[in-house]
N, C-alpha and C positions, 0 to 999 in steps of 0.2 A: 405378802398381803403388806400395803403400806403403811408405815407409821401412822396415828391418828394425828399428828400435825401435819404430814404432809398433807394427807384427804384433806384439812381445813384448810391449809393453803390454796390448794386445787380447785377446791371448790368457792374457796371468797373469789379467788380470780375468774373464776367462768360467773358468779353471779355480777362481780364487776364488769366485766366483756356483755353479759348480757343487757345489764344496765345501760351498757356505753352505745351500743346497738339499737336499744328500744329508744334511745334519747335521741341519736341521730335519724333514725326513722321517721321520727316525730317533727325533729326539723325538717326535714325532705318532704314529708308531707306538705307546713306550714308552708314553705318555701314556694313549693309546686301550687298549691292553692290561690296564695296570693300573687301568681304568674310572677314572681322574683327570677331572675337571670339564674341559669345555671343551679337550678333546685338541686339537684344528686350531689354537689360540691358545696355548696355556701348555703345551705341545710345541715349540712352534719357538720360545718367547722361552725356555723353559730351556735346551733344548739351546743355542741360540744364544747366549747370557748367559755359557755354561762355556764355551765353544769361546773367545769372545773374552778371557774371562779367561786361559785357559791359553794363548792369544796364536797362536789361530789366524789366518788373514788371511781372516775373511771378507769379504763384499761383498755390500749389500744395493741391488735398482735401485729407485732412486727413482720411474722412469717405473714400474713395476709399482706400486709403493706408491700411486701416486696414481690408476691405474686400478683397484686395489682396492677404493678408497674413492668412486669413484664408484659401485660395485653398491649401496656403503650408503647413498648419497645416493638413489640410489632408492627403496631398500628404505626410507625414512625418508618419501620424500614418494609413495610407493604406499599408506602409513600414512594419508594426510590424507582423512580423509573426514568427507562434510559434517559427521556428527555430534562427530567431534573441532573444527571449524570453530567449531561453536556453542557448544564445553566453553572458548574463546577467555577470552573474559571473565572466567572464572571464576579465570583461574589471573593476572589483574592483581596482586593482593595476594600472590602466592608471588612473582611476580616483581620485586613492588618490594623484594622482601630481597638481588636479585641484588646491587646497588650495594652496598647495606649490605656486603655478605659481602665482597666484592674490597675493599670498603676499609678491611674488619679484616685481610684478608690483607697489605694493604701496610703496615698501622701496624705489623703484627709482623712481617713477612718483612722489611722493608727495615736495619731497626734492627738485626735477628739478623746479617744478611750482613757489615753495615757494621762494626759493633763485636765482634761474637764473633767470623767469620773475616774480617774485616780486608780485606773486598773492596773496590775501588774503590767509588765514588760509582753509577757507570755499571753495572757488574757486580752489585751490591746490588740496585740497584734492578730491572733485567728480571730477574734470577732469582728477587726474590718473585713478579712479576707470573705469574698461575694463566692461560696464555695457551698458545696450541699453541708446540710445541719450537721449530717453523725460524721462525715467527715471532719469539719472543721473541729468539733466537739472532741474526738478520740483523736487529732494531730494535737490540738490542746492540753489534753489531757494526759498524754505521753509525756509533752515537753512542760509539765506542773504547772499546767491554767486552772482558772477556777472553770469547772465543769458547769454548774449551775449557772453562772451568771452566761459561759457561752453557749447554754441549749436555751436560755430565755432570749437571749440579744438574736439571735438568727431565726428561733419558731417567730419573733416579733417581726425581724424583718420579712418570713415569708407569708407572714399571714398579713400583714396592710400592704403589701404589693400586691398580693393574690385578689384581695377584695378590692382596692383600689382600678387596678388594671382594668375591670369589665366597667367602670363607671367612667374611664381616658377612654376606653375606646367606640363606647357611645356617644360622651357627652362631648369628644373633644374630636375625636377622627369622625365620628358619625357613621360607625359599622353597627352591625347586627350579626347578634350572637345566638344565629339561630341556622348556620350552617347544618346538612346531615353529618354528624357523627360517625354514622356508619347504616348499611344493610342489617337491614332484622337477622336474626339468627335462620328465621326460616325459610330467607331468601339467598342465603349461601349455600353452596351445592356440599354437602356432608364432608366429601371427603377435603374439602380445602379447609373446612374447621378442625379437623382433626392435624390435617398439617399443622396447622397455623398452634392449635395446640403443643404439638411435638416440637414445635420452633422454639416455644414459649420455654419450654422445660430444658431441652438442650442446649439452647444458646445462654440460658443463665448460667446453667454448669457447666457450660465449657468454658465461660468467661469468668467464672468464679476460681475455677481449678488452676486458669493459667494466670490469677490476679488482677484483672480487669479490673479497675474503679466504677463502681457504680453497675455492677456486675447483672443484677436482674431487670436492667433497664437494656442495657447496651449491648449483652450479648445478644437476646433476642431481635433485636433491630438489626444489626449483623447477618446475622442469619435468614432475618424474615428480607433485608435490604437483597441478598444474595439469591433467596428465592424467587422476588419480586422481578431481578431482572434478567434471570432463566427463566420464564415466563409459568414458575411452577407455581405462584399463589399471583391471584386477580382480584383481590378485596381485602379490605382494612378487616379485622376483627370486630364482630358483630357490635349492633350498638348498646344492645345489652350489657356486653363485657366494659366496653368504653363506661356508661354507666357505672357499672360498679367499680369501678377503677375511682372514677371519681368520690364517689361515698367513702369507700374505705381512705381516700388522699384526705378527704374534709375530716375524717374522725381522725386521724394519726397526727393532721395538724393542729386541731383543737384541744386532743387529749393532752396534749403536749405542754399545756399551764395546768396539768393536774399539780397540786401542791402549794403555790404559787401565793405566797404573803404580801402582808403589805409593803415590809421593807422589799422583796424583791422587784415590788410594783414601781415602786418611788426611784430607785435604783438601775435593776436589771432590765426590766419591760420599758421604763422611761430612757435611759439610754441607748436600745434597739428602737425605739419611736424616732427619736433626733436624728441617730442615722439615716433613718429611711429618707428623710427627709435633704441630706447631703445625697444622698443616691439618687435620689428623684430630681435635682438638678444637675448632674454630672449623666443621668440618663435623660434628660429633657436635651442636652449639648450635644449628644453622641446620635442621639435620635434625629434631632436638626440636622448635624452634618453628614450622615447618611444620607439624608431626602435633600438636600438642596446640591450634594456634589451627586446625584441622583444613581446611589447604589442602592436603592431599593425604593417602593412604596411608603408611607407615613406608617402602617399598619402592621407592615413585616417589620420595618424597621424598630420600631417600640418596644413587639416583643421579643426581638433580638436580642437590644440590652435592656431591659427589664431585668434588675439580678436576681430573680426568681428560682426555683427549681425549675431542672428539666420536666420534670412529668407532667408538674401545674401549669407550665407555660404551651408545653406539647397540647394540653385540654383547651387552652383558650385559643391558642390556633386552628385548632378543629373546628371551635364553637364559631369563629368567626370567617374559615376561608380565608386564614394568609397562606403562605407559600411554608409549608410545613417543610420542607428543606433546608429552607434559608435559614427558619427561626433554630429548628436544632441543632445545625453545623454551628452555628454562632453562639449557641449553650454550651456546646461541646467544648467547642475549642477555650470559652469562658474557664470551663467546671477545670477543665484538662491544665490549664496554664496553672490555675490557683494549687490544684491536688500535687502537683508535680513540681510548682515551684516556690509555692510559699513555704514549704519546711525547711530546703533549703536556702531561701531567703530570713529563714528568720534565724537561722545558725549563723550568717553573714552579718546581721543586725545584732545580736547577742537574744534572740528570744526565744532561744531553743532549738531544739530538732526532736522528732518524734524517733523513738529506736524503730520502730517498725510501723510499716502502711496500715491503714485501716482495713477490716476485712469487708472483702464484699456483701 
């Protein structure tokens, strides 16, 4: 029998998660009713950010978020066809811009956080790195940085980029966000649904076992890619699964603002907002560079260089009908460089080094 305190805590957690799901569902319905873009992503996101800022006790399940990322991993891998593989050599010139892109972000971002907002050296370093939220927070924590500030700065970066990217795609590039995200489950053979489900679980667990960063997404992507290239699977995950992934990604991003105070907004959130402006300028420069030297179409280049998360950019690439392989390879390259190189560079420049890598 559980102690009363443990049972009370569990019940409170369940109530908070139930409230979060209800609020996210309401946000989805509002966005769907008014025909706003990506209602299953932006509805929960907007509702949960609003709820968090007004003090509601929201709670997002990390495990559910990881399961949703496995769906996107399978979706990416299933898009890896022999034709896509044949085009990889053509991406070399474009991929060579990624290290320069990351270096420019570091050269502008670290002094910005260090001297404008007066964060300590460790926090400034990891706040400027355009990696995943969890990776950068864990690295910064191990090195002695300000965990709360890192969480809010990176959450703000992801939130703003995900919010404005569809506007840029539709208003600047005149793209439409109505590309099919996948076939309904009823139109996909049952045996392929089963194979994709197994691929998601096995790929994740193997990747986590051998210590691959971003295992919930990268593992299923690699395994699904191998199955696609060997003619075992022929479909992406069903549309319903992709929509569920959008829904829970929106919840996770929005619930990241739970507990934010006015002091946090004035300092950490504001620092993140102005940093996004710096990132926007760099994204425009590198997008234009990729387009001018004919490395990629404008939409593909923009999505490839927008420094947000792999999962969120994957969703946008799918709904806009972009070259999913091109976009994902560039984001994987950026994240790989940041995750492997940032701790080493941090030590070289006196910002500290994590004692161990983050768990997948």
